[in-house]
N, C-alpha and C positions, 0 to 999 in steps of 0.2 A: 606490292600495290603499284609500284612504279611500272612493273611489267604489265599488269592488268590494265593500267591506264594507257600506256604507250601503244598497245596493239589496237586500240580503238580511237580513230581520228587523231592519232599522235599523242604526244605527252602534254596534254592540255588541262589536266586536273578534272576531266569530266567524270572520272570515277568517284569524285568527292561530292557530287551534287545529290541532294535529297529529292525525293519525290516519286510518285507513282510511275512505273515504267522506265526509270532511269537505269544507268549501268549498274548501280548498286544492287538492283533487284534481279539482275541476270543470274541464271543458275551457277555460272562459273565464278561469280563474285559474292555469293551469299555468305560465305564464311570468312571473307576478308576481315581483318581486324586492324585497329590502330587509328581509326577515323578521329577519335576523341583527342588523341595526341596531336594530330595535325591541326584540328580546330583550335586547340589551346594555343599552339605556337602561332597560328594565324592571328588570333585575337591580340596577342602580345605585339606582333609585327605591325598590325594595323594601328595599334595605339601609338607606336613609336614613329611609323612611317606610312601613313594612310595613302593607299592608292599608288604605291611605288613598286615598280619592277626594275630589275637591273642589279648591278653590283660589279665588283672587281672581277677580272678574268682569273679563273683557276681551273682545276682539272675538270670540274663539271660546269659547263657554260650556264650562265644565268641570263635573265632578261626575257624569257618566253612569256607569252600571254596565255590566259586561261580561256578554255572553250566555252561556248554558250549552248552547246547541245550535248545531251547525255541520254542515250536510248539503249535500253536493254537489248533490243534487237541487233544493235551494232556489235555486241560482244560475241557474236557467233563465230568470229574468226580467231578467237583465243584458242591456243593449243589445249586439247582436252586430255584427261587422264587415261583414256583408252586409245589415243591416237598412235598410229604406227610412226616409226621414225621418218619414213618418207613424207607422211602428212605433216609431221612437226617441222621437218626441214623446209617444206614448201611454204608453210605459214610464216616461217622466219624469213625465207627468201623474199616473200611478198612485201616484207618491211625493210628490205635491204640488209638483212643479217644472214650470216652463213652458218654452216654446221658447227664450226668452233664456237660461235656465239651461242648457239643452241645449247651445247653441252655446258658451256661456261655459266650461262644464266640459269639453267636448271640446277647448276651447282649451288645456287642460292638456297636450295632446299637443305643445305647443311644446317640452317637454323629454321625454327618454326615447326608447325604441326599441320596435320590434315585430319579430316574426320573419317570415322570408320566407314561411312556410307560411300566413300570414294575408292575404297579398295577391298572391302569385305568380300565382294564377289570373287576375288582371287583365292580366298581361303576355303571356300566350300563349294563343291559341285561346279568348279570352274569349267570343266569340259563336259558337263552334263552327265558325267559318270560317277560323280561323288568325290572326285579328287580335287586337290588344290592346283593352282598354277605351277607347272613343273619348273618354272624358272626361279621359284622361291627356294632358298636353302632349306632342306628338310629340318635342320636343327633350329632354324629360326621360326618355322611355321607355328610351333606350339606357343611361342611368345606372342605372335600376332593374334592367334586364335584366343588366347587368354585375355588380350586387350580388347578384342572385338568378337565376342561370342556371336554365333549365328543369329540368335534372337535378342541381341543386346541393343544398346542405345546407339543409333547410327550417327549421332552428333558428337559422340565421345572423341576427344582429341588424342592423337598419337604422333610422336615425333617422326618427322620425315627422315632425319638422320638419327634413328633410334638409339638412345643412349648417349648421344652427343649433340642433341638438338639445340643446346644453348652455346655452342662453340663454333665460331666461324673458321673452318679449316677444310682441308681436302679429304677429311674422313668420309664424307658422303660418297666420294668416288670409290673408296675401298668397299663401302657397303654394296655398291652396284657390282663390283668385281666378285664379291662373295655371295651374290644372290640375295641380298638383304635390302634391296630397294623396296620401299613401301608402295609407291604408286606404280602401276603397270607401265605407264609412259616413261617413267624414270628408269626402270629396270631394262627397258628396251634399248637404252643408250649403250648398254653393255652387250646385250645379245645381238644387236645389229652391227654388222661389220663397218658400216659407213660412219659410225660415231665411236666405236670401241677404242680406236687408237687415240682419240682425244682424251678419253677417260684414262687410258694407260699413260699418256704423257703427263697428266696431272698427278699420277701416282709415281712418276719417275722410273718407269720400266726401262731396264737396260736395253740399249740399242735404238731407242727413240729419243728425239729431241724433247727434253723436258719442258713443261710449262709451269709457271708459278701462279697458282690459283688466285691469290690475293691481288696480283698485278693484273692478270687477264680479266678478272671479274670487273675491276674498275674500268678497264678499257671498253669492255662490252657494255657496261652500264652507260657510259658516256655515248657510245655509238647508238645505243637504243634511245637515249634521251634526245637524239637528233631526228627522230622519226616525225615527219609532218609538223615541224615546229610552226606555231602561229606567231606572227609578228604584225606590227602596225595596226590597221583597223580590223584585222582578222582575229577576233577575240577581244578579251577585256581583262582588266585586273580586278578580280572579285574582291569585295570587301569582306565577305564571309565565304569560306571554302565550299560550304555545302549549299549555296544558293547563288543563282545568277543575279547580277546587279539589277 
């Protein structure tokens, strides 16, 4: 959710606002979850410290203000599940993030799920000749097809790091190496040479300088959190996350 928020007018909480035509209603955001958890936390914070932003300095800077604008049309710059690596890299560069940040933040897919509607097209008639996406491990294909039948429920949820979706680790990158990425855009991080070495570095491939996923993920999250930060009179401190004051 932080990712989906930061790519639209910076990290200003605009993804949380309810209403017709807000960012929540954009196609890329329709299946986001966890709003109720944030709303509950906000209620407790407002009871203890109404209208306060700020806090002690630590790894994630605090004190930003909330945005007053939330438009579904502004979500068009979010990376999409069919985007090429070149397009993904460009969208990240537009926000001051590099290719390593791209691979690292997509690694957040080590936890969580997606819906069949976002990848089922890879499983059936991908090339208009009846076959599946050739980048999918043939041994993994029956598993995905059983989870998402051709005529099944498109909203059914499937783990992005299938079999390990509740564990935050670098197993997601091993899935990409093995042709078991669920989203097409994820799998392309391995099939494209401009990002493959970052995946390999997270896997500790001999001959490459290794990267520690848990460390680099935190760094990239902080870097992303600094996109277009609103301060002073530019923004507000919302009393309720889902509504402008």
